[in-house]
Structures are given as structure tokens and as C-alpha cells.
N, C-alpha and C positions, 0 to 999 in steps of 0.2 A: 212622779216627784214631787210634784206640789198639785195645789188643787184652789178654785175660790173658794170653796166650802170650808176648807181647813184656816185657810185667809180670815175669811169673816168670823169665825167660831173665835178664834184666839183675838182677832180686835175688839169684839165686842164684851170678852171679858175683862179686859183691863179700863173701860169706861167706867167712870164713877157715877151712877144715877145720881147722885146729888147734882152734880155740876151740869146736868141737863135737865135740871128741873123737875126728877122724878123723887116722889117722899120715898126714904129707908125706913122700911120697919122691922123690929127684931126678928120675925120669923122669915126674913129675906134669905133663900139659901141660893140661890145662885149668885155666883160671883161675874160683877158685872152688869150688863143689861140683859134682858130676855129676847127671846127672839121677837117676842109681839110689839115689845118697845122698841126696838130698831125699826119695828114694820112702821110702826104710827109714828116716830119722830121723821120716818124717810117719806113717808106719803105713798106708802104700798101698803098692796094687802098683806096681811097674814099669813094668808095662803102660799102667796107669791114668793115671802121673804121665806118660808118654809121649804120652800121647793127648790129656792136659789140653795141655800144651806145644804140641803141633800142632793147637789145634783142634776135635779131634774129639770131646772128654769136654763133654757139656751140663750144667749147671746143678749142680756140686759142692756135698756136702752143705756146713752151715753148720760142722760139726765138719771136715770134710777142709779148708775155709779158715782155719780156726782154727789148725790143727795146721800146716798151711802157713806161717802169718804167724809161727808160734813157731820155727818151725828157719830162717827166713828172716830173721829180727829184726827185723818190722817195727815200726816207731814206729804209735802211734794213727795218724794221718792214711795213712799207707800201709797199714795195716788196713784200713781203713773204703775205701780207693781199692779194693784187692783183691776186697772184698765187692761195691762198685758194678761191676765188670768183670765179674764173674762172674754178674751179673745181667742181663748186656745181652741174653741171648737169650731175657728173658721181656718181659714188655710195657712199652713204650718210655717214658720219661719225657718228658711233655710239655716242649717248649723255651718257656721264661717271655719274657714280652712284656707291653706295654700302656703306656700312661704312667706316669708317675713321679704318687703322690698329691698335690694341691693341698697338703695338710697338711705333707706332706716338703718341699717346697718352702719353706714357711713357717719349716721348722725350720732349714734352711739360713742363712734370714735371720737368724737367732735367736745364731746362732754366731759370735760378735763376736772378733774379732782371731787368728782362726786358719782357713787355710785347710780348707774342707771341700767335699766331693762327694759323689755317688751315682754307681757304678759298677755296671755289670752283669757277668754270668759271663766275658763277652768282653773287659771290660777297658776297655768302651766307657763315658766319663765321661758320664752322662744329666743332669746338673742340678749346680750347684757356686754357691757363692756369691763376690763380687767378689775376694776373695783368693787365692783357687785360680786363677783367671783369670790374678791379676796376677802369680802364682807361675811360672805356664805360660807366660807372655806370649803368649798369646791366648786367643780365648774356649773356655773349657772345655767347655761342649757341644759335642760333634762328635769330641772329643779321642780318642784310643785311646793308654793305656798304653802299652799292648804294640809297638805300633807306632812311639810316640813315642821310646822308650827304643832298640828295636833298629833303627830304618830311620832317624829325624829326628836323633837326637841322639847324636854323636861321644862317644868315650868322656873324653873332658875338654868334655863339653857341659854340660847342668844338672845330671845326676847327679852328685856329688859320689863315692858308692860305687856305680859304674855296674855293675860286675861282678857285687857284689850284688843290684842290682836286676833284674839279668839273669837269675839264677837263682829270686829271686821270681816273675818273670813265667812264665817255664815250668814251674814248678814248678805254679803256679795255673791256667795252660792244662792242663796235664795232668789235674790234677783235673777240671775242666770238662770236659774231652773224656769221662774217664769217668762223668760225670752227665750230659750230654748228647749222646749219640753218634751222634745222627741231625740235630745242629743245623747247618744248611748254612753258616751264615753264620761258625760259630767253624769250620769245617772249611775254609773261603775264608782267614780270617785265618791259620789254623797253614801252611798253602800258601804265602800272600804272605811270611811271616815266614821260612819256610824257603829260599825262593827268593832272598830279600834279603839273608840275612843267615847268613855261615858260622859265627860263634857258636850261633845259635837252634841252627841243624843241628846241633852237636854237642852243646850241652844235651838238644836234644829225643832223642837218640839213647841220652843215658842213663837217659831214662824216670824221673826224679825225681820225688816230687810235694811239694808245700807247700802248706801251710794259715798263713799270718801273720796272726795276730791283732792284732801289736803290734811295735813295734822302733824303732831308731833310724833317720832318714834325715835325707840332707843332701844339701843343693842348693847349686849353685855359680851364684848368680843374678847375671848381667852389671851391674845396677844397685847391689845392696845387699851382693853378697859373700858369703861361705858362711854358709850356715842349717842348725842343727842342730838338727832337729825330732824330737819324738816320734809315730811314726804309731800311732792305735787305729782298726780296723775294727770295725765292729757289723753284722753279719747282720741285713737286716732280718726281720719275722717272719713276711712274707709266702708266704716259701717261694718267692720270685722269683727267687732268685741273685742277690739285689742285697745292696750293701754300703754303708753309710755310712762315710766314711771321714774321720778328722780329724788336722790337723797341727797341734799346740801347741807353743810354744818353755816352757822353763823360764822361772817368774817371776824378773825381776832380771836374765836373759841377756843377751848381747850380741844373741842371735838374737830375743828379744821386741822390742828396739829395733830391728832392722831390719824386723821386721814390721810396726811401727807406722809407721817410714819408707817402706815399701812401699807400705803402705797410703794414706800421705797422697800417695806420688809420682802415683796412679792416680787419686786424689781429684778433681782438676781436668776428669779427663774426664767423669765424671758417668755414666757406663755403664761397665758391665763389656764390653761387646758394641758399642762405637761403629759407627754406619753409617758415619761420614764419613771412614773408612780410618786413623784414629788409633788404635792398639791399645795395649791397656791397659800401665800401667807404663811407660810412654813417659817417664813426667818431667812436672813440675807444666806447669800452662797458663801461658803468660805473662801477670804481673802477679797469681799467684794469692796470693803472698806465703810459699809453704810453702817451710820449708828444713829440713835434718836438726836442726841446732839449735834448733828451735822443737818438734820432735818428740820430741828425747830428755829435753827437762824439763818438756814439757806433756801433756796429757791425751792419748789417743788419739782418734784421727779415727773418725768417723762411719765402721762398717764399711762401709756400704753406698756412701759417698763422695757419697751427693745430695743435690740441696737441699732445704731443707724446703718440704713442701706438695705435694711430688712425688706425682704417680699411682700408683697400686698398679704399675700395667705398668711405671711408671719406677723403682720403689721393688724390684722383682725382676724383672730384667732376665733372669734366667736363665728365668723362665718362657716368653719367646717363643721362647728356643731349644727349651725342652724339649718343646714342642708339637709337634715334627718328631721326635720319636723315639718310638719304638714299642719 
């Protein structure tokens, strides 16, 4: 899925020779640095670096990797990725799995007024609150964000900043491929995306890596319009490769009002994963009395959108879906 040789080749191709003190002549045909130039600047022999790019040199030292990272101008994320790729010939990292802990599912219920979900390293949504399901217009558990962006949503679909989203997704999957090189599920997903999306193939060939912990996220929702949200990613502390992702709107902003409206539009369903076929966020039930005017001026509707006195399984609809995911 990923290899040290390919990463080194793409990284040296983007280095400006003039920026590292190498004269650039008119007859230069190589984009970026030549192999011998990288070797010289890194303090290793040309033969060793050639073998490294060809995959014939095993377990380069930490000092060599640090020198290569310096010469290639790697940022912190790329530097970590380089070290992980170099360790792939050592004992493999076990692919994480297992169910989402009940404590985390309860935590999702406590996030009020903001879409919140838990994803694994393959970008599978393992659990989510009601507002996350309403945002995506479908039950969130079972959703794969990478597949949703590249294969299910057109450029003018849900993701207002679609091109930026594609860069984030490919960068994340590149990091995951370096961390879990023996994960067949991840390999299958990457193959599916490559077969189905020309843009994915182009971005994957660049071998860029990204670790996005926070930033702006814009959605073009068919019912409430443009939502300008702030995304925060929280890595879970159990080394499972999973993250808690929360999307919040600035206080007093139009997007905050729209999130309230979206929650109200789905409140009549009583369940983020209805079995009747009525999907989340399809509008209020007849006779519910909900209207945008009431929502803008009144208090926010209950995040769960459930009747008072409901059972635990009614109040936590994501429990049913999360039980089926390993």
C-alpha cells in the first residue's frame, strides 16, 4: 500500500535545488533533487541511498532518517510518516479493532448542538450523535467518509470545500497506510477509491500526508443551506487509531441558528436511525408545530429529539448500530 522508496522519490522531486545551494543549469532534466544530491546533502553514500530508494536497504538508522528529513524539508507529520515507513520491516503494528466503549457512546449523547462522531483510521464512522446523522442525511454508523466524499458526493454536493476535503482524506489515508501496512480493510478501501475516482488516483500518486487536528469545514446542506463549522479532532487515548470529531458553529452565527433548525427538522422522527424508512432530516412530521421562526427565537430543541421518558435504547439510537461494528 505504501513504501519508503516511493515516499522518498516524491519528496525529493519537490525540493528546489537552488534553495539548498545547488546551481541549476539549463540542461537539468530531473525535477527536484537527484539521488546523488540527496545522498551528498544527507551525509550518506550514493550507493546506500540508491539502495534505499530501491527498497534494498533495510532498517536505516534514526540519524539517517533525520538527515533525510532535513534535506527533503519534511514537516512534523511527514517526518513521523518517514520513520513509520522505515519501521515496516520490523514487527508489524496490530490493526486496531473492537467495539466502541459504552462510555464513549454516552459522551456522544452529551454533545448538544454540534454534530459529533467517532471514526477509525479507515474513516469509518463507528458511532455518532443525532445531529451528525442529520448533517449527512443518513445513519452515520456505517458511513465511510472517504467513500462518501470521492464516490458518493459530487463536487457540488454536501461538501462546500470538496477539493480541500479530498486533500485531507488522501493525506489521512496515506498516514494510516504507513501506520497499518498489513490492514486488508484499508488496502481494499484504497483500491476501491483508486478504481472509482480519477482525482483520488492523482492525489494518491503525490504521496502527500496530512494530520488535520482542527480547521474550518463547510457543508452545503439541502435543507438549511451553507453551514460554516469548526472541526476539532481528538485522538482517543487507547491507541486504537480512533478519533472523536466535533463540528461546532460560532456562537451567535447564522450557522448556529441553522444547526438548531436542522435538529428541529429531525426531531419529529424520534430516532436518528428510523426503521420506518423515513430518513433523518427530512422535515418535521405533520402536526409537529416546528417552524424556523420558532427555532430561531426559542431555546434549542433537545439534541436527541426523543420523547420524555424513553428507554435507554431509544435515547441512544447509535448503540444499535455501533454493536455491529468491530
